Each structure stands twice: as structure tokens, then as C-alpha cells.
All heavy atoms as a GROMACS GRO file, in nm:
protein
  566
    1MET      N    1  12.367  11.686  11.395
    1MET     CA    2  12.410  11.611  11.277
    1MET      C    3  12.293  11.582  11.181
    1MET      O    4  12.310  11.589  11.062
    1MET     CB    5  12.473  11.480  11.330
    1MET     CG    6  12.535  11.398  11.220
    1MET     SD    7  12.626  11.262  11.297
    1MET     CE    8  12.575  11.133  11.193
    2LEU      N    9  12.175  11.550  11.238
    2LEU     CA   10  12.059  11.523  11.147
    2LEU      C   11  12.023  11.648  11.066
    2LEU      O   12  11.995  11.636  10.949
    2LEU     CB   13  11.936  11.479  11.234
    2LEU     CG   14  11.935  11.342  11.292
    2LEU    CD1   15  11.823  11.327  11.385
    2LEU    CD2   16  11.937  11.241  11.182
    3GLU      N   17  12.027  11.759  11.132
    3GLU     CA   18  11.993  11.888  11.059
    3GLU      C   19  12.093  11.910  10.942
    3GLU      O   20  12.055  11.961  10.838
    3GLU     CB   21  11.996  12.006  11.154
    3GLU     CG   22  11.952  12.136  11.096
    3GLU     CD   23  11.804  12.134  11.053
    3GLU    OE1   24  11.727  12.064  11.114
    3GLU    OE2   25  11.772  12.202  10.955
    4LYS      N   26  12.214  11.872  10.965
    4LYS     CA   27  12.315  11.892  10.857
    4LYS      C   28  12.294  11.800  10.740
    4LYS      O   29  12.307  11.844  10.628
    4LYS     CB   30  12.456  11.870  10.922
    4LYS     CG   31  12.568  11.912  10.833
    4LYS     CD   32  12.699  11.893  10.909
    4LYS     CE   33  12.813  11.946  10.837
    4LYS     NZ   34  12.939  11.931  10.910
    5VAL      N   35  12.260  11.675  10.772
    5VAL     CA   36  12.245  11.571  10.665
    5VAL      C   37  12.105  11.592  10.603
    5VAL      O   38  12.096  11.574  10.478
    5VAL     CB   39  12.256  11.430  10.724
    5VAL    CG1   40  12.230  11.326  10.623
    5VAL    CG2   41  12.405  11.414  10.778
    6LEU      N   42  12.002  11.612  10.677
    6LEU     CA   43  11.864  11.626  10.627
    6LEU      C   44  11.807  11.758  10.670
    6LEU      O   45  11.722  11.768  10.756
    6LEU     CB   46  11.780  11.512  10.685
    6LEU     CG   47  11.828  11.370  10.649
    6LEU    CD1   48  11.755  11.269  10.738
    6LEU    CD2   49  11.811  11.338  10.506
    7PRO      N   50  11.851  11.870  10.604
    7PRO     CA   51  11.808  12.001  10.656
    7PRO      C   52  11.663  12.030  10.653
    7PRO      O   53  11.609  12.108  10.736
    7PRO     CB   54  11.886  12.096  10.557
    7PRO     CG   55  11.914  12.018  10.440
    7PRO     CD   56  11.930  11.872  10.487
    8ASN      N   57  11.582  11.970  10.565
    8ASN     CA   58  11.442  12.002  10.556
    8ASN      C   59  11.349  11.890  10.615
    8ASN      O   60  11.224  11.897  10.600
    8ASN     CB   61  11.398  12.029  10.412
    8ASN     CG   62  11.474  12.148  10.355
    8ASN    OD1   63  11.487  12.250  10.426
    8ASN    ND2   64  11.520  12.140  10.236
    9ALA      N   65  11.411  11.795  10.677
    9ALA     CA   66  11.331  11.680  10.725
    9ALA      C   67  11.269  11.707  10.862
    9ALA      O   68  11.173  11.636  10.902
    9ALA     CB   69  11.422  11.557  10.742
   10MET      N   70  11.306  11.809  10.933
   10MET     CA   71  11.257  11.848  11.065
   10MET      C   72  11.263  11.736  11.165
   10MET      O   73  11.173  11.717  11.245
   10MET     CB   74  11.113  11.896  11.048
   10MET     CG   75  11.102  12.023  10.965
   10MET     SD   76  10.946  12.105  10.957
   10MET     CE   77  10.826  11.983  10.944
   11LEU      N   78  11.364  11.647  11.153
   11LEU     CA   79  11.390  11.543  11.248
   11LEU      C   80  11.503  11.586  11.340
   11LEU      O   81  11.610  11.616  11.299
   11LEU     CB   82  11.431  11.413  11.179
   11LEU     CG   83  11.325  11.358  11.078
   11LEU    CD1   84  11.384  11.243  11.003
   11LEU    CD2   85  11.205  11.312  11.154
   12LYS      N   86  11.473  11.587  11.473
   12LYS     CA   87  11.570  11.640  11.564
   12LYS      C   88  11.628  11.540  11.654
   12LYS      O   89  11.734  11.561  11.710
   12LYS     CB   90  11.499  11.751  11.650
   12LYS     CG   91  11.440  11.862  11.570
   12LYS     CD   92  11.538  11.948  11.500
   12LYS     CE   93  11.471  12.058  11.427
   12LYS     NZ   94  11.557  12.122  11.334
   13ALA      N   95  11.567  11.425  11.679
   13ALA     CA   96  11.620  11.334  11.776
   13ALA      C   97  11.572  11.194  11.745
   13ALA      O   98  11.487  11.170  11.661
   13ALA     CB   99  11.577  11.373  11.918
   14LYS      N  100  11.624  11.098  11.812
   14LYS     CA  101  11.591  10.957  11.790
   14LYS      C  102  11.439  10.931  11.802
   14LYS      O  103  11.389  10.852  11.718
   14LYS     CB  104  11.668  10.868  11.896
   14LYS     CG  105  11.652  10.720  11.875
   14LYS     CD  106  11.737  10.641  11.964
   14LYS     CE  107  11.717  10.495  11.942
   14LYS     NZ  108  11.797  10.410  12.031
   15PRO      N  109  11.369  10.985  11.899
   15PRO     CA  110  11.220  10.958  11.902
   15PRO      C  111  11.148  11.000  11.770
   15PRO      O  112  11.059  10.934  11.727
   15PRO     CB  113  11.174  11.036  12.019
   15PRO     CG  114  11.291  11.056  12.111
   15PRO     CD  115  11.411  11.065  12.016
   16ASN      N  116  11.191  11.115  11.715
   16ASN     CA  117  11.138  11.160  11.587
   16ASN      C  118  11.161  11.060  11.483
   16ASN      O  119  11.068  11.026  11.400
   16ASN     CB  120  11.194  11.291  11.541
   16ASN     CG  121  11.154  11.406  11.631
   16ASN    OD1  122  11.233  11.446  11.715
   16ASN    ND2  123  11.034  11.456  11.616
   17LEU      N  124  11.281  11.007  11.474
   17LEU     CA  125  11.315  10.907  11.369
   17LEU      C  126  11.238  10.777  11.388
   17LEU      O  127  11.181  10.723  11.290
   17LEU     CB  128  11.470  10.876  11.369
   17LEU     CG  129  11.557  10.986  11.330
   17LEU    CD1  130  11.697  10.952  11.356
   17LEU    CD2  131  11.538  11.017  11.183
   18GLU      N  132  11.231  10.734  11.512
   18GLU     CA  133  11.152  10.607  11.542
   18GLU      C  134  11.003  10.628  11.507
   18GLU      O  135  10.946  10.536  11.447
   18GLU     CB  136  11.171  10.566  11.685
   18GLU     CG  137  11.310  10.523  11.712
   18GLU     CD  138  11.341  10.506  11.868
   18GLU    OE1  139  11.262  10.556  11.944
   18GLU    OE2  140  11.439  10.439  11.905
   19SER      N  141  10.955  10.738  11.533
   19SER     CA  142  10.810  10.767  11.508
   19SER      C  143  10.788  10.770  11.356
   19SER      O  144  10.691  10.715  11.301
   19SER     CB  145  10.767  10.896  11.566
   19SER     OG  146  10.637  10.931  11.530
   20ARG      N  147  10.879  10.836  11.283
   20ARG     CA  148  10.870  10.848  11.137
   20ARG      C  149  10.878  10.708  11.072
   20ARG      O  150  10.804  10.675  10.979
   20ARG     CB  151  10.970  10.943  11.080
   20ARG     CG  152  10.964  10.963  10.938
   20ARG     CD  153  10.843  11.046  10.904
   20ARG     NE  154  10.839  11.075  10.763
   20ARG     CZ  155  10.736  11.064  10.685
   20ARG    NH1  156  10.618  11.032  10.738
   20ARG    NH2  157  10.744  11.087  10.558
   21ILE      N  158  10.972  10.630  11.124
   21ILE     CA  159  10.982  10.491  11.068
   21ILE      C  160  10.861  10.412  11.090
   21ILE      O  161  10.818  10.339  10.999
   21ILE     CB  162  11.108  10.422  11.129
   21ILE    CG1  163  11.240  10.492  11.076
   21ILE    CG2  164  11.113  10.272  11.101
   21ILE    CD1  165  11.368  10.452  11.145
   22ARG      N  166  10.802  10.417  11.207
   22ARG     CA  167  10.675  10.346  11.236
   22ARG      C  168  10.564  10.395  11.140
   22ARG      O  169  10.493  10.308  11.088
   22ARG     CB  170  10.629  10.368  11.381
   22ARG     CG  171  10.696  10.280  11.479
   22ARG     CD  172  10.629  10.287  11.612
   22ARG     NE  173  10.608  10.423  11.669
   22ARG     CZ  174  10.707  10.483  11.743
   22ARG    NH1  175  10.820  10.422  11.768
   22ARG    NH2  176  10.686  10.609  11.789
   23THR      N  177  10.556  10.523  11.114
   23THR     CA  178  10.451  10.576  11.021
   23THR      C  179  10.476  10.529  10.884
   23THR      O  180  10.383  10.480  10.813
   23THR     CB  181  10.458  10.724  11.023
   23THR    OG1  182  10.429  10.774  11.155
   23THR    CG2  183  10.355  10.786  10.933
   24LEU      N  184  10.604  10.526  10.833
   24LEU     CA  185  10.636  10.478  10.703
   24LEU      C  186  10.604  10.333  10.690
   24LEU      O  187  10.552  10.286  10.584
   24LEU     CB  188  10.776  10.505  10.671
   24LEU     CG  189  10.815  10.654  10.649
   24LEU    CD1  190  10.966  10.671  10.635
   24LEU    CD2  191  10.743  10.714  10.523
   25LYS      N  192  10.635  10.252  10.786
   25LYS     CA  193  10.607  10.111  10.782
   25LYS      C  194  10.450  10.083  10.776
   25LYS      O  195  10.410   9.996  10.704
   25LYS     CB  196  10.666  10.035  10.908
   25LYS     CG  197  10.811  10.014  10.898
   25LYS     CD  198  10.861   9.942  11.020
   25LYS     CE  199  11.006   9.915  11.015
   25LYS     NZ  200  11.057   9.843  11.136
   26ARG      N  201  10.383  10.158  10.859
   26ARG     CA  202  10.234  10.139  10.860
   26ARG      C  203  10.175  10.178  10.722
   26ARG      O  204  10.093  10.105  10.668
   26ARG     CB  205  10.172  10.229  10.964
   26ARG     CG  206  10.019  10.204  10.979
   26ARG     CD  207   9.954  10.322  11.056
   26ARG     NE  208   9.958  10.441  10.974
   26ARG     CZ  209   9.984  10.565  11.021
   26ARG    NH1  210  10.009  10.584  11.145
   26ARG    NH2  211   9.988  10.668  10.939
   27ASP      N  212  10.220  10.294  10.665
   27ASP     CA  213  10.169  10.335  10.536
   27ASP      C  214  10.213  10.238  10.422
   27ASP      O  215  10.129  10.208  10.337
   27ASP     CB  216  10.217  10.476  10.508
   27ASP     CG  217  10.162  10.585  10.594
   27ASP    OD1  218  10.068  10.554  10.667
   27ASP    OD2  219  10.211  10.696  10.590
   28TRP      N  220  10.332  10.188  10.428
   28TRP     CA  221  10.375  10.090  10.332
   28TRP      C  222  10.290   9.961  10.338
   28TRP      O  223  10.250   9.906  10.232
   28TRP     CB  224  10.524  10.057  10.352
   28TRP     CG  225  10.575   9.962  10.248
   28TRP    CD1  226  10.621   9.992  10.126
   28TRP    CD2  227  10.580   9.821  10.258
   28TRP    NE1  228  10.657   9.875  10.061
   28TRP    CE2  229  10.630   9.767  10.141
   28TRP    CE3  230  10.546   9.730  10.364
   28TRP    CZ2  231  10.650   9.633  10.115
   28TRP    CZ3  232  10.557   9.592  10.340
   28TRP    CH2  233  10.611   9.549  10.216
   29ALA      N  234  10.261   9.920  10.461
   29ALA     CA  235  10.185   9.799  10.475
   29ALA      C  236  10.040   9.818  10.416
   29ALA      O  237   9.986   9.722  10.353
   29ALA     CB  238  10.175   9.764  10.624
   30ILE      N  239   9.986   9.935  10.434
   30ILE     CA  240   9.853   9.958  10.378
   30ILE      C  241   9.853   9.951  10.228
   30ILE      O  242   9.769   9.882  10.165
   30ILE     CB  243   9.800  10.098  10.422
   30ILE    CG1  244   9.768  10.093  10.573
   30ILE    CG2  245   9.681  10.142  10.339
   30ILE    CD1  246   9.740  10.232  10.630
   31VAL      N  247   9.952  10.017  10.164
   31VAL     CA  248   9.958  10.015  10.015
   31VAL      C  249   9.992   9.871   9.968
   31VAL      O  250   9.935   9.827   9.870
   31VAL     CB  251  10.067  10.114   9.968
   31VAL    CG1  252  10.090  10.096   9.817
   31VAL    CG2  253  10.027  10.253  10.000
   32TYR      N  254  10.083   9.802  10.039
   32TYR     CA  255  10.121   9.666   9.997
   32TYR      C  256   9.990   9.575   9.998
   32TYR      O  257   9.966   9.500   9.909
   32TYR     CB  258  10.222   9.610  10.090
   32TYR     CG  259  10.261   9.471  10.062
   32TYR    CD1  260  10.356   9.442   9.959
   32TYR    CD2  261  10.204   9.359  10.131
   32TYR    CE1  262  10.386   9.311   9.931
   32TYR    CE2  263  10.232   9.228  10.097
   32TYR     CZ  264  10.326   9.208   9.998
   32TYR     OH  265  10.363   9.077   9.968
   33ASN      N  266   9.911   9.592  10.108
   33ASN     CA  267   9.792   9.508  10.117
   33ASN      C  268   9.689   9.540  10.008
   33ASN      O  269   9.614   9.455   9.963
   33ASN     CB  270   9.728   9.524  10.258
   33ASN     CG  271   9.811   9.445  10.363
   33ASN    OD1  272   9.878   9.352  10.332
   33ASN    ND2  273   9.801   9.491  10.488
   34MET      N  274   9.684   9.671   9.975
   34MET     CA  275   9.592   9.711   9.863
   34MET      C  276   9.630   9.633   9.732
   34MET      O  277   9.546   9.595   9.658
   34MET     CB  278   9.591   9.856   9.842
   34MET     CG  279   9.515   9.942   9.936
   34MET     SD  280   9.534  10.117   9.886
   34MET     CE  281   9.429  10.189  10.005
   35LEU      N  282   9.761   9.637   9.707
   35LEU     CA  283   9.804   9.586   9.576
   35LEU      C  284   9.818   9.436   9.573
   35LEU      O  285   9.810   9.374   9.466
   35LEU     CB  286   9.940   9.650   9.544
   35LEU     CG  287   9.930   9.800   9.524
   35LEU    CD1  288  10.070   9.861   9.504
   35LEU    CD2  289   9.838   9.841   9.407
   36SER      N  290   9.844   9.370   9.686
   36SER     CA  291   9.875   9.226   9.682
   36SER      C  292   9.793   9.146   9.782
   36SER      O  293   9.804   9.019   9.780
   36SER     CB  294  10.021   9.197   9.699
   36SER     OG  295  10.059   9.244   9.829
   37GLY      N  296   9.717   9.203   9.869
   37GLY     CA  297   9.642   9.131   9.960
   37GLY      C  298   9.524   9.065   9.904
   37GLY      O  299   9.472   9.101   9.797
   38LYS      N  300   9.473   8.957   9.966
   38LYS     CA  301   9.358   8.891   9.918
   38LYS      C  302   9.231   8.976   9.940
   38LYS      O  303   9.232   9.061  10.026
   38LYS     CB  304   9.340   8.754   9.986
   38LYS     CG  305   9.312   8.765  10.140
   38LYS     CD  306   9.293   8.628  10.197
   38LYS     CE  307   9.261   8.642  10.340
   38LYS     NZ  308   9.224   8.516  10.404
   39ASP      N  309   9.138   8.955   9.859
   39ASP     CA  310   9.012   9.032   9.863
   39ASP      C  311   9.025   9.176   9.835
   39ASP      O  312   8.946   9.264   9.870
   39ASP     CB  313   8.940   9.018   9.997
   39ASP     CG  314   8.906   8.872  10.027
   39ASP    OD1  315   8.875   8.794   9.932
   39ASP    OD2  316   8.908   8.835  10.144
   40ASN      N  317   9.136   9.219   9.769
   40ASN     CA  318   9.157   9.359   9.735
   40ASN      C  319   9.181   9.372   9.584
   40ASN      O  320   9.251   9.462   9.540
   40ASN     CB  321   9.278   9.414   9.811
   40ASN     CG  322   9.245   9.438   9.956
   40ASN    OD1  323   9.128   9.462   9.991
   40ASN    ND2  324   9.341   9.432  10.044
   41SER      N  325   9.119   9.286   9.503
   41SER     CA  326   9.129   9.304   9.362
   41SER      C  327   9.068   9.433   9.313
   41SER      O  328   8.968   9.482   9.379
   41SER     CB  329   9.069   9.182   9.290
   41SER     OG  330   8.933   9.177   9.319
   42GLY      N  331   9.113   9.488   9.213
   42GLY     CA  332   9.060   9.615   9.164
   42GLY      C  333   9.156   9.727   9.185
   42GLY      O  334   9.142   9.836   9.123
   43PHE      N  335   9.257   9.708   9.267
   43PHE     CA  336   9.356   9.811   9.288
   43PHE      C  337   9.472   9.794   9.189
   43PHE      O  338   9.501   9.679   9.156
   43PHE     CB  339   9.409   9.811   9.436
   43PHE     CG  340   9.310   9.860   9.534
   43PHE    CD1  341   9.241   9.770   9.614
   43PHE    CD2  342   9.289   9.994   9.555
   43PHE    CE1  343   9.152   9.817   9.710
   43PHE    CE2  344   9.202  10.040   9.648
   43PHE     CZ  345   9.131   9.953   9.727
   44GLY      N  346   9.528   9.900   9.153
   44GLY     CA  347   9.646   9.892   9.062
   44GLY      C  348   9.747   9.998   9.095
   44GLY      O  349   9.721  10.081   9.186
   45TRP      N  350   9.853  10.004   9.022
   45TRP     CA  351   9.959  10.103   9.047
   45TRP      C  352   9.978  10.180   8.917
   45TRP      O  353  10.006  10.121   8.814
   45TRP     CB  354  10.090  10.037   9.090
   45TRP     CG  355  10.198  10.129   9.118
   45TRP    CD1  356  10.306  10.152   9.043
   45TRP    CD2  357  10.210  10.215   9.233
   45TRP    NE1  358  10.390  10.245   9.102
   45TRP    CE2  359  10.333  10.282   9.221
   45TRP    CE3  360  10.132  10.233   9.348
   45TRP    CZ2  361  10.377  10.373   9.312
   45TRP    CZ3  362  10.178  10.323   9.443
   45TRP    CH2  363  10.296  10.397   9.422
   46ASP      N  364   9.972  10.312   8.930
   46ASP     CA  365  10.000  10.396   8.814
   46ASP      C  366  10.154  10.434   8.821
   46ASP      O  367  10.199  10.513   8.904
   46ASP     CB  368   9.920  10.525   8.823
   46ASP     CG  369   9.937  10.617   8.702
   46ASP    OD1  370  10.050  10.626   8.647
   46ASP    OD2  371   9.840  10.679   8.659
   47GLU      N  372  10.225  10.373   8.734
   47GLU     CA  373  10.375  10.389   8.732
   47GLU      C  374  10.414  10.535   8.708
   47GLU      O  375  10.504  10.586   8.759
   47GLU     CB  376  10.437  10.298   8.631
   47GLU     CG  377  10.587  10.291   8.634
   47GLU     CD  378  10.635  10.227   8.765
   47GLU    OE1  379  10.575  10.134   8.818
   47GLU    OE2  380  10.737  10.275   8.817
   48HIS      N  381  10.338  10.598   8.613
   48HIS     CA  382  10.375  10.737   8.579
   48HIS      C  383  10.353  10.837   8.693
   48HIS      O  384  10.438  10.916   8.724
   48HIS     CB  385  10.292  10.778   8.457
   48HIS     CG  386  10.316  10.918   8.412
   48HIS    ND1  387  10.437  10.958   8.358
   48HIS    CD2  388  10.235  11.036   8.421
   48HIS    CE1  389  10.426  11.090   8.330
   48HIS    NE2  390  10.311  11.134   8.366
   49ARG      N  391  10.237  10.822   8.758
   49ARG     CA  392  10.205  10.912   8.869
   49ARG      C  393  10.249  10.863   9.004
   49ARG      O  394  10.238  10.933   9.106
   49ARG     CB  395  10.055  10.945   8.867
   49ARG     CG  396  10.006  11.016   8.744
   49ARG     CD  397   9.865  11.054   8.756
   49ARG     NE  398   9.779  10.937   8.757
   49ARG     CZ  399   9.648  10.935   8.782
   49ARG    NH1  400   9.586  11.043   8.812
   49ARG    NH2  401   9.582  10.821   8.782
   50GLN      N  402  10.295  10.737   9.013
   50GLN     CA  403  10.343  10.677   9.136
   50GLN      C  404  10.238  10.677   9.247
   50GLN      O  405  10.262  10.724   9.360
   50GLN     CB  406  10.468  10.750   9.181
   50GLN     CG  407  10.586  10.736   9.086
   50GLN     CD  408  10.643  10.597   9.076
   50GLN    OE1  409  10.691  10.543   9.180
   50GLN    NE2  410  10.636  10.535   8.965
   51LEU      N  411  10.118  10.622   9.216
   51LEU     CA  412  10.009  10.613   9.314
   51LEU      C  413   9.918  10.502   9.290
   51LEU      O  414   9.917  10.447   9.179
   51LEU     CB  415   9.939  10.749   9.322
   51LEU     CG  416   9.879  10.804   9.196
   51LEU    CD1  417   9.741  10.744   9.168
   51LEU    CD2  418   9.863  10.957   9.214
   52VAL      N  419   9.845  10.465   9.394
   52VAL     CA  420   9.749  10.350   9.384
   52VAL      C  421   9.626  10.406   9.307
   52VAL      O  422   9.576  10.519   9.334
   52VAL     CB  423   9.710  10.305   9.524
   52VAL    CG1  424   9.598  10.201   9.518
   52VAL    CG2  425   9.827  10.255   9.598
   53ILE      N  426   9.575  10.323   9.212
   53ILE     CA  427   9.453  10.360   9.138
   53ILE      C  428   9.345  10.251   9.161
   53ILE      O  429   9.380  10.135   9.181
   53ILE     CB  430   9.488  10.374   8.991
   53ILE    CG1  431   9.553  10.254   8.930
   53ILE    CG2  432   9.579  10.499   8.970
   53ILE    CD1  433   9.566  10.259   8.781
   54ALA      N  434   9.225  10.297   9.145
   54ALA     CA  435   9.112  10.203   9.149
   54ALA      C  436   8.984  10.281   9.105
   54ALA      O  437   8.982  10.401   9.114
   54ALA     CB  438   9.091  10.146   9.288
   55GLU      N  439   8.883  10.208   9.066
   55GLU     CA  440   8.754  10.263   9.036
   55GLU      C  441   8.691  10.313   9.159
   55GLU      O  442   8.719  10.264   9.273
   55GLU     CB  443   8.662  10.160   8.963
   55GLU     CG  444   8.720  10.109   8.833
   55GLU     CD  445   8.713  10.214   8.722
   55GLU    OE1  446   8.618  10.302   8.726
   55GLU    OE2  447   8.806  10.215   8.641
   56ASP      N  448   8.596  10.406   9.152
   56ASP     CA  449   8.531  10.460   9.273
   56ASP      C  450   8.465  10.351   9.349
   56ASP      O  451   8.463  10.352   9.475
   56ASP     CB  452   8.429  10.564   9.233
   56ASP     CG  453   8.493  10.698   9.187
   56ASP    OD1  454   8.614  10.715   9.211
   56ASP    OD2  455   8.427  10.778   9.123
   57VAL      N  456   8.405  10.255   9.290
   57VAL     CA  457   8.330  10.148   9.352
   57VAL      C  458   8.433  10.070   9.440
   57VAL      O  459   8.401  10.029   9.558
   57VAL     CB  460   8.265  10.047   9.253
   57VAL    CG1  461   8.211   9.930   9.317
   57VAL    CG2  462   8.159  10.119   9.171
   58VAL      N  463   8.550  10.049   9.391
   58VAL     CA  464   8.653   9.975   9.473
   58VAL      C  465   8.696  10.053   9.595
   58VAL      O  466   8.704  10.002   9.704
   58VAL     CB  467   8.774   9.938   9.378
   58VAL    CG1  468   8.886   9.871   9.458
   58VAL    CG2  469   8.729   9.847   9.265
   59TRP      N  470   8.723  10.179   9.572
   59TRP     CA  471   8.757  10.270   9.682
   59TRP      C  472   8.650  10.271   9.788
   59TRP      O  473   8.678  10.258   9.907
   59TRP     CB  474   8.792  10.413   9.634
   59TRP     CG  475   8.924  10.430   9.576
   59TRP    CD1  476   8.953  10.471   9.447
   59TRP    CD2  477   9.055  10.416   9.638
   59TRP    NE1  478   9.088  10.478   9.425
   59TRP    CE2  479   9.150  10.446   9.543
   59TRP    CE3  480   9.098  10.380   9.767
   59TRP    CZ2  481   9.286  10.439   9.572
   59TRP    CZ3  482   9.224  10.370   9.799
   59TRP    CH2  483   9.322  10.406   9.698
   60ASN      N  484   8.527  10.292   9.744
   60ASN     CA  485   8.416  10.302   9.839
   60ASN      C  486   8.403  10.170   9.922
   60ASN      O  487   8.380  10.175  10.045
   60ASN     CB  488   8.283  10.332   9.767
   60ASN     CG  489   8.284  10.471   9.710
   60ASN    OD1  490   8.357  10.559   9.759
   60ASN    ND2  491   8.208  10.498   9.610
   61SER      N  492   8.417  10.058   9.856
   61SER     CA  493   8.405   9.928   9.932
   61SER      C  494   8.525   9.919  10.024
   61SER      O  495   8.504   9.873  10.143
   61SER     CB  496   8.419   9.820   9.828
   61SER     OG  497   8.425   9.696   9.887
   62TYR      N  498   8.644   9.955   9.986
   62TYR     CA  499   8.760   9.948  10.072
   62TYR      C  500   8.743  10.035  10.199
   62TYR      O  501   8.765   9.995  10.311
   62TYR     CB  502   8.889   9.992   9.999
   62TYR     CG  503   9.011   9.991  10.084
   62TYR    CD1  504   9.080   9.870  10.109
   62TYR    CD2  505   9.064  10.106  10.136
   62TYR    CE1  506   9.190   9.869  10.188
   62TYR    CE2  507   9.177  10.105  10.210
   62TYR     CZ  508   9.242   9.987  10.238
   62TYR     OH  509   9.351   9.987  10.318
   63ILE      N  510   8.698  10.156  10.177
   63ILE     CA  511   8.672  10.254  10.283
   63ILE      C  512   8.565  10.201  10.378
   63ILE      O  513   8.580  10.204  10.504
   63ILE     CB  514   8.638  10.392  10.226
   63ILE    CG1  515   8.764  10.453  10.164
   63ILE    CG2  516   8.591  10.487  10.342
   63ILE    CD1  517   8.734  10.575  10.080
   64THR      N  518   8.461  10.147  10.322
   64THR     CA  519   8.355  10.093  10.407
   64THR      C  520   8.402   9.979  10.496
   64THR      O  521   8.368   9.971  10.615
   64THR     CB  522   8.236  10.042  10.318
   64THR    OG1  523   8.188  10.150  10.239
   64THR    CG2  524   8.125   9.982  10.400
   65ASN      N  525   8.487   9.889  10.436
   65ASN     CA  526   8.543   9.781  10.515
   65ASN      C  527   8.635   9.833  10.621
   65ASN      O  528   8.635   9.778  10.736
   65ASN     CB  529   8.619   9.683  10.424
   65ASN     CG  530   8.525   9.610  10.335
   65ASN    OD1  531   8.411   9.588  10.370
   65ASN    ND2  532   8.572   9.557  10.221
   66ILE      N  533   8.710   9.930  10.595
   66ILE     CA  534   8.808   9.993  10.697
   66ILE      C  535   8.719  10.050  10.811
   66ILE      O  536   8.758  10.030  10.929
   66ILE     CB  537   8.894  10.097  10.633
   66ILE    CG1  538   8.989  10.037  10.532
   66ILE    CG2  539   8.970  10.172  10.742
   66ILE    CD1  540   9.084   9.932  10.586
   67ILE      N  541   8.618  10.123  10.779
   67ILE     CA  542   8.536  10.188  10.883
   67ILE      C  543   8.470  10.081  10.972
   67ILE      O  544   8.458  10.099  11.093
   67ILE     CB  545   8.431  10.281  10.821
   67ILE    CG1  546   8.506  10.399  10.760
   67ILE    CG2  547   8.326  10.324  10.922
   67ILE    CD1  548   8.414  10.491  10.672
   68GLU      N  549   8.424   9.973  10.909
   68GLU     CA  550   8.357   9.866  10.988
   68GLU      C  551   8.446   9.789  11.077
   68GLU      O  552   8.402   9.724  11.169
   68GLU     CB  553   8.285   9.776  10.887
   68GLU     CG  554   8.169   9.842  10.822
   68GLU     CD  555   8.101   9.749  10.719
   68GLU    OE1  556   8.156   9.640  10.688
   68GLU    OE2  557   8.000   9.796  10.659
   69GLU      N  558   8.576   9.786  11.049
   69GLU     CA  559   8.670   9.709  11.134
   69GLU      C  560   8.691   9.781  11.260
   69GLU      O  561   8.695   9.796  11.359
   69GLU     CB  562   8.808   9.702  11.065
   69GLU     CG  563   8.803   9.606  10.949
   69GLU     CD  564   8.939   9.601  10.881
   69GLU    OE1  565   9.037   9.663  10.915
   69GLU    OE2  566   8.948   9.517  10.788
   0.00000   0.00000   0.00000
């Protein structure tokens, strides 16, 4: 039934769906925290390209903080 409804999604069973949902929630949380979390000023959203934007200094600081955690 999944293949019929979502032919190119490559989702075959409930574990695949649960895993994909966990991944999407994790990714959404990361983007949400970039845009609205405290100490993350400098990030923005490009409505036209539909992606997070920031100066290189902001990205480098963010990546450094992630690695140190």
C-alpha cells in the first residue's frame, strides 16, 4: 500500500516510517533552534531559496559549538 501511495519514497514498512519521522523531527528541531533559539542570533531564513542563511562567522561559531558538545 505504501508503494502505491508513495512510489518514490522507498518506505516499505512501519520501522522505515518511524525512523524517517524521527529523522525529520531531529532535523526540524535543529533548524528551529537555529532560527529561534537563544544565543543563535545571526541566522535567518531565505524565503526564496527555502534555506537557513548566515554569515560565515556565524556558521563557523555554530559548528565549533556543536563539535565541542
